[in-house]
C-alpha atoms as a printed R data frame, in Angstrom:
    type eleno elety resid chain resno       x      y        z
1   ATOM     1    CA   MET     A     1 -97.663 64.046  -65.414
2   ATOM     2    CA   THR     A     2 -94.729 63.050  -63.284
3   ATOM     3    CA   THR     A     3 -92.313 65.316  -61.617
4   ATOM     4    CA   GLY     A     4 -88.715 64.426  -60.980
5   ATOM     5    CA   ALA     A     5 -87.258 64.132  -57.538
6   ATOM     6    CA   PRO     A     6 -86.222 67.447  -56.041
7   ATOM     7    CA   PRO     A     7 -82.512 68.113  -56.276
8   ATOM     8    CA   ILE     A     8 -80.486 67.118  -53.258
9   ATOM     9    CA   VAL     A     9 -79.094 70.139  -51.512
10  ATOM    10    CA   PRO     A    10 -75.993 69.467  -49.428
11  ATOM    11    CA   VAL     A    11 -76.344 70.312  -45.778
12  ATOM    12    CA   ARG     A    12 -73.824 72.870  -44.629
13  ATOM    13    CA   ASP     A    13 -73.288 73.005  -40.918
14  ATOM    14    CA   SER     A    14 -71.045 75.917  -40.134
15  ATOM    15    CA   TRP     A    15 -70.970 75.146  -36.430
16  ATOM    16    CA   SER     A    16 -69.847 71.507  -36.486
17  ATOM    17    CA   PRO     A    17 -66.174 72.097  -37.442
18  ATOM    18    CA   TRP     A    18 -65.867 74.732  -34.753
19  ATOM    19    CA   LEU     A    19 -67.587 72.501  -32.208
20  ATOM    20    CA   LEU     A    20 -65.162 69.690  -33.009
21  ATOM    21    CA   THR     A    21 -62.286 72.156  -32.776
22  ATOM    22    CA   GLY     A    22 -63.441 73.290  -29.351
23  ATOM    23    CA   LEU     A    23 -63.767 69.694  -28.167
24  ATOM    24    CA   PHE     A    24 -60.318 68.840  -29.492
25  ATOM    25    CA   VAL     A    25 -58.808 71.882  -27.762
26  ATOM    26    CA   ALA     A    26 -60.511 70.883  -24.495
27  ATOM    27    CA   ILE     A    27 -59.159 67.330  -24.807
28  ATOM    28    CA   ALA     A    28 -55.681 68.693  -25.581
29  ATOM    29    CA   ALA     A    29 -55.816 71.030  -22.570
30  ATOM    30    CA   VAL     A    30 -56.815 68.173  -20.271
31  ATOM    31    CA   LEU     A    31 -54.051 65.999  -21.746
32  ATOM    32    CA   PHE     A    32 -51.463 68.743  -21.229
33  ATOM    33    CA   LEU     A    33 -52.649 69.255  -17.656
34  ATOM    34    CA   LEU     A    34 -52.515 65.510  -17.070
35  ATOM    35    CA   ILE     A    35 -48.935 65.358  -18.378
36  ATOM    36    CA   TYR     A    36 -47.909 68.273  -16.153
37  ATOM    37    CA   VAL     A    37 -49.572 66.872  -13.025
38  ATOM    38    CA   ALA     A    38 -48.591 63.221  -13.615
39  ATOM    39    CA   LEU     A    39 -44.878 63.922  -13.505
40  ATOM    40    CA   PRO     A    40 -43.419 64.584  -10.044
41  ATOM    41    CA   GLN     A    41 -42.562 68.086   -8.856
42  ATOM    42    CA   HIS     A    42 -38.898 67.916   -9.857
43  ATOM    43    CA   GLN     A    43 -39.741 66.725  -13.385
44  ATOM    44    CA   HIS     A    44 -41.966 69.600  -14.472
45  ATOM    45    CA   TYR     A    45 -39.229 70.661  -16.869
46  ATOM    46    CA   ASP     A    46 -39.534 67.295  -18.624
47  ATOM    47    CA   ALA     A    47 -43.311 67.688  -18.597
48  ATOM    48    CA   LEU     A    48 -43.034 71.054  -20.358
49  ATOM    49    CA   ILE     A    49 -40.714 69.564  -22.994
50  ATOM    50    CA   LEU     A    50 -43.187 66.690  -23.499
51  ATOM    51    CA   ILE     A    51 -46.098 69.139  -23.756
52  ATOM    52    CA   GLY     A    52 -44.205 71.096  -26.445
53  ATOM    53    CA   VAL     A    53 -43.508 67.943  -28.440
54  ATOM    54    CA   VAL     A    54 -47.115 66.718  -28.119
55  ATOM    55    CA   ALA     A    55 -48.353 70.150  -29.270
56  ATOM    56    CA   LEU     A    56 -46.179 69.877  -32.377
57  ATOM    57    CA   VAL     A    57 -47.550 66.376  -33.037
58  ATOM    58    CA   PHE     A    58 -51.083 67.794  -32.714
59  ATOM    59    CA   ALA     A    59 -50.116 70.585  -35.153
60  ATOM    60    CA   ILE     A    60 -48.979 68.008  -37.701
61  ATOM    61    CA   GLY     A    61 -52.165 65.985  -37.157
62  ATOM    62    CA   SER     A    62 -54.323 69.093  -37.611
63  ATOM    63    CA   TYR     A    63 -52.405 69.971  -40.771
64  ATOM    64    CA   PHE     A    64 -53.121 66.556  -42.265
65  ATOM    65    CA   ALA     A    65 -56.760 66.807  -41.122
66  ATOM    66    CA   GLU     A    66 -57.133 69.826  -43.430
67  ATOM    67    CA   SER     A    67 -57.212 67.441  -46.386
68  ATOM    68    CA   LEU     A    68 -60.324 65.741  -45.002
69  ATOM    69    CA   SER     A    69 -62.477 68.853  -44.963
70  ATOM    70    CA   ARG     A    70 -64.020 71.067  -47.604
71  ATOM    71    CA   GLN     A    71 -63.718 74.090  -45.328
72  ATOM    72    CA   PRO     A    72 -60.464 73.520  -43.421
73  ATOM    73    CA   SER     A    73 -60.430 76.808  -41.499
74  ATOM    74    CA   ALA     A    74 -61.003 75.062  -38.157
75  ATOM    75    CA   GLN     A    75 -58.216 72.546  -38.770
76  ATOM    76    CA   ARG     A    76 -55.926 75.290  -40.034
77  ATOM    77    CA   SER     A    77 -56.496 77.379  -36.917
78  ATOM    78    CA   LEU     A    78 -55.758 74.343  -34.753
79  ATOM    79    CA   ALA     A    79 -52.577 73.638  -36.699
80  ATOM    80    CA   TRP     A    80 -51.352 77.224  -36.300
81  ATOM    81    CA   GLY     A    81 -52.306 77.334  -32.629
82  ATOM    82    CA   PHE     A    82 -50.547 74.086  -31.761
83  ATOM    83    CA   PHE     A    83 -47.583 75.091  -33.933
84  ATOM    84    CA   GLY     A    84 -47.139 78.356  -32.034
85  ATOM    85    CA   MET     A    85 -47.758 76.789  -28.644
86  ATOM    86    CA   GLY     A    86 -45.382 73.884  -29.253
87  ATOM    87    CA   PHE     A    87 -42.451 76.016  -30.335
88  ATOM    88    CA   ALA     A    88 -43.097 78.669  -27.679
89  ATOM    89    CA   VAL     A    89 -43.145 76.070  -24.889
90  ATOM    90    CA   LEU     A    90 -40.042 74.356  -26.259
91  ATOM    91    CA   PHE     A    91 -38.026 77.553  -26.704
92  ATOM    92    CA   LEU     A    92 -39.001 78.930  -23.292
93  ATOM    93    CA   SER     A    93 -38.490 75.647  -21.457
94  ATOM    94    CA   ILE     A    94 -35.124 74.918  -23.025
95  ATOM    95    CA   GLY     A    95 -33.979 78.530  -22.841
96  ATOM    96    CA   LEU     A    96 -34.860 78.941  -19.159
97  ATOM    97    CA   GLY     A    97 -33.603 75.505  -18.066
98  ATOM    98    CA   PRO     A    98 -30.133 76.618  -16.893
99  ATOM    99    CA   TYR     A    99 -31.567 79.483  -14.854
100 ATOM   100    CA   TYR     A   100 -33.494 76.981  -12.766
101 ATOM   101    CA   ASN     A   101 -30.461 74.661  -12.458
102 ATOM   102    CA   LEU     A   102 -32.141 71.995  -14.566
103 ATOM   103    CA   GLU     A   103 -29.586 71.674  -17.350
104 ATOM   104    CA   SER     A   104 -26.192 72.986  -18.337
105 ATOM   105    CA   THR     A   105 -25.625 75.832  -20.753
106 ATOM   106    CA   VAL     A   106 -24.155 73.438  -23.341
107 ATOM   107    CA   TYR     A   107 -27.296 71.261  -23.311
108 ATOM   108    CA   MET     A   108 -29.415 74.395  -23.489
109 ATOM   109    CA   LEU     A   109 -27.564 75.589  -26.596
110 ATOM   110    CA   ILE     A   110 -27.810 72.155  -28.230
111 ATOM   111    CA   GLY     A   111 -31.535 71.985  -27.437
112 ATOM   112    CA   LEU     A   112 -32.119 75.496  -28.762
113 ATOM   113    CA   LEU     A   113 -30.164 74.668  -31.931
114 ATOM   114    CA   LEU     A   114 -32.199 71.507  -32.557
115 ATOM   115    CA   THR     A   115 -35.458 73.354  -31.895
116 ATOM   116    CA   LEU     A   116 -34.378 76.178  -34.198
117 ATOM   117    CA   ILE     A   117 -33.563 73.665  -36.964
118 ATOM   118    CA   ALA     A   118 -37.013 72.096  -36.513
119 ATOM   119    CA   LEU     A   119 -38.570 75.576  -36.730
120 ATOM   120    CA   ILE     A   120 -36.650 76.371  -39.934
121 ATOM   121    CA   VAL     A   121 -37.769 73.092  -41.517
122 ATOM   122    CA   ALA     A   122 -41.384 73.791  -40.501
123 ATOM   123    CA   VAL     A   123 -41.310 77.354  -41.871
124 ATOM   124    CA   ALA     A   124 -39.761 76.106  -45.138
125 ATOM   125    CA   GLY     A   125 -42.560 73.530  -45.401
126 ATOM   126    CA   ILE     A   126 -45.171 76.218  -44.741
127 ATOM   127    CA   ALA     A   127 -43.658 78.450  -47.449
128 ATOM   128    CA   TRP     A   128 -43.571 75.545  -49.917
129 ATOM   129    CA   ARG     A   129 -47.210 74.667  -49.201
130 ATOM   130    CA   GLY     A   130 -48.291 78.316  -49.519
131 ATOM   131    CA   ARG     A   131 -46.590 78.583  -52.897
132 ATOM   132    CA   ALA     A   132 -48.316 75.387  -54.057
133 ATOM   133    CA   LEU     A   133 -51.713 76.743  -52.951
134 ATOM   134    CA   ARG     A   134 -51.145 79.995  -54.856
135 ATOM   135    CA   ARG     A   135 -50.127 78.046  -57.982
136 ATOM   136    CA   THR     A   136 -53.289 75.951  -57.750
137 ATOM   137    CA   ALA     A   137 -55.435 79.065  -57.291
138 ATOM   138    CA   ASN     A   138 -53.847 80.654  -60.370
139 ATOM   139    CA   ARG     A   139 -54.562 77.503  -62.393
140 ATOM   140    CA   GLU     A   140 -58.204 77.594  -61.310
141 ATOM   141    CA   LEU     A   141 -58.810 81.126  -62.653
142 ATOM   142    CA   PRO     A   142 -59.078 80.123  -66.354
143 ATOM   143    CA   ARG     A   143 -61.094 77.046  -65.419
144 ATOM   144    CA   GLN     A   144 -63.561 79.171  -63.471
145 ATOM   145    CA   ALA     A   145 -63.843 81.624  -66.373
146 ATOM   146    CA   TRP     A   146 -64.546 78.713  -68.736
147 ATOM   147    CA   ARG     A   147 -67.202 77.331  -66.365
148 ATOM   148    CA   ASN     A   148 -68.922 80.725  -66.244
149 ATOM   149    CA   GLU     A   149 -69.187 80.971  -70.051
150 ATOM   150    CA   PRO     A   150 -72.568 80.022  -71.476
151 ATOM   151    CA   ALA     A   151 -72.614 76.605  -73.052
152 ATOM   152    CA   PRO     A   152 -72.992 76.562  -76.827
153 ATOM   153    CA   SER     A   153 -76.317 75.366  -78.081
154 ATOM   154    CA   ALA     A   154 -76.566 71.940  -79.674
155 ATOM   155    CA   PHE     A   155 -77.638 73.560  -82.942
156 ATOM   156    CA   SER     A   156 -74.601 75.830  -83.236
157 ATOM   157    CA   TYR     A   157 -72.308 72.973  -82.278
158 ATOM   158    CA   ALA     A   158 -73.900 70.642  -84.839
159 ATOM   159    CA   ALA     A   159 -73.853 73.312  -87.559
160 ATOM   160    CA   ALA     A   160 -70.193 74.085  -86.968
161 ATOM   161    CA   ASN     A   161 -69.169 70.431  -87.024
162 ATOM   162    CA   ALA     A   162 -71.551 69.078  -89.660
163 ATOM   163    CA   PRO     A   163 -69.991 66.629  -92.105
164 ATOM   164    CA   SER     A   164 -72.072 68.080  -94.965
165 ATOM   165    CA   VAL     A   165 -70.024 71.256  -95.044
166 ATOM   166    CA   PRO     A   166 -67.786 70.961  -98.115
167 ATOM   167    CA   GLU     A   167 -64.115 71.263  -97.518
168 ATOM   168    CA   ALA     A   168 -62.373 74.137  -99.160
169 ATOM   169    CA   SER     A   169 -60.821 72.984 -102.403
170 ATOM   170    CA   PRO     A   170 -57.326 74.093 -103.325
171 ATOM   171    CA   PRO     A   171 -57.082 76.938 -105.822
172 ATOM   172    CA   PRO     A   172 -56.913 75.779 -109.436
173 ATOM   173    CA   ALA     A   173 -53.427 75.525 -110.796
174 ATOM   174    CA   SER     A   174 -52.739 77.985 -113.549
175 ATOM   175    CA   SER     A   175 -51.535 76.656 -116.874
176 ATOM   176    CA   GLU     A   176 -49.225 79.536 -117.413
177 ATOM   177    CA   SER     A   177 -45.618 79.039 -116.476
178 ATOM   178    CA   PRO     A   178 -43.728 81.751 -114.749
179 ATOM   179    CA   PRO     A   179 -41.702 84.048 -116.981
180 ATOM   180    CA   ALA     A   180 -38.197 82.819 -117.587
181 ATOM   181    CA   GLY     A   181 -35.273 84.832 -116.490
182 ATOM   182    CA   LYS     A   182 -36.872 86.545 -113.659
């Protein structure tokens, strides 16, 4: 008597995505510190702008990394964190630039307008993606209900679709003609 191979059970490591997230955050923090320290003292404003832009690039990268994972909660948290950090650093740096005599008020307003447009586009993309996820979840409800139904037995399937079942014949035509005049 032979026994079949035991079924392969997928290994689920719940700590590895979070470990990778922590390592990526540590690398990002070191990179941001390196950008801030590498630029001379009078260019820290430019360093903060660069850090904001790099954070937004990391947010986009984390968003696309969600598609590579079955459980994208770690990538999603990174995307939201970098999204918030990037826009916060950009808005604060650009908004406070004239108060530190780094840029004129006109350049500040132009920078804030461009950053606000980028934020609006990002929020519209987030809303569009959220709507698409809800639509997909609603489509999965009937599929999940169908998967949970018991499968029909082979006998009932064969009996219902057997070719030996006679087709219903049409009713016999009556020889009487309908009454005239009515």
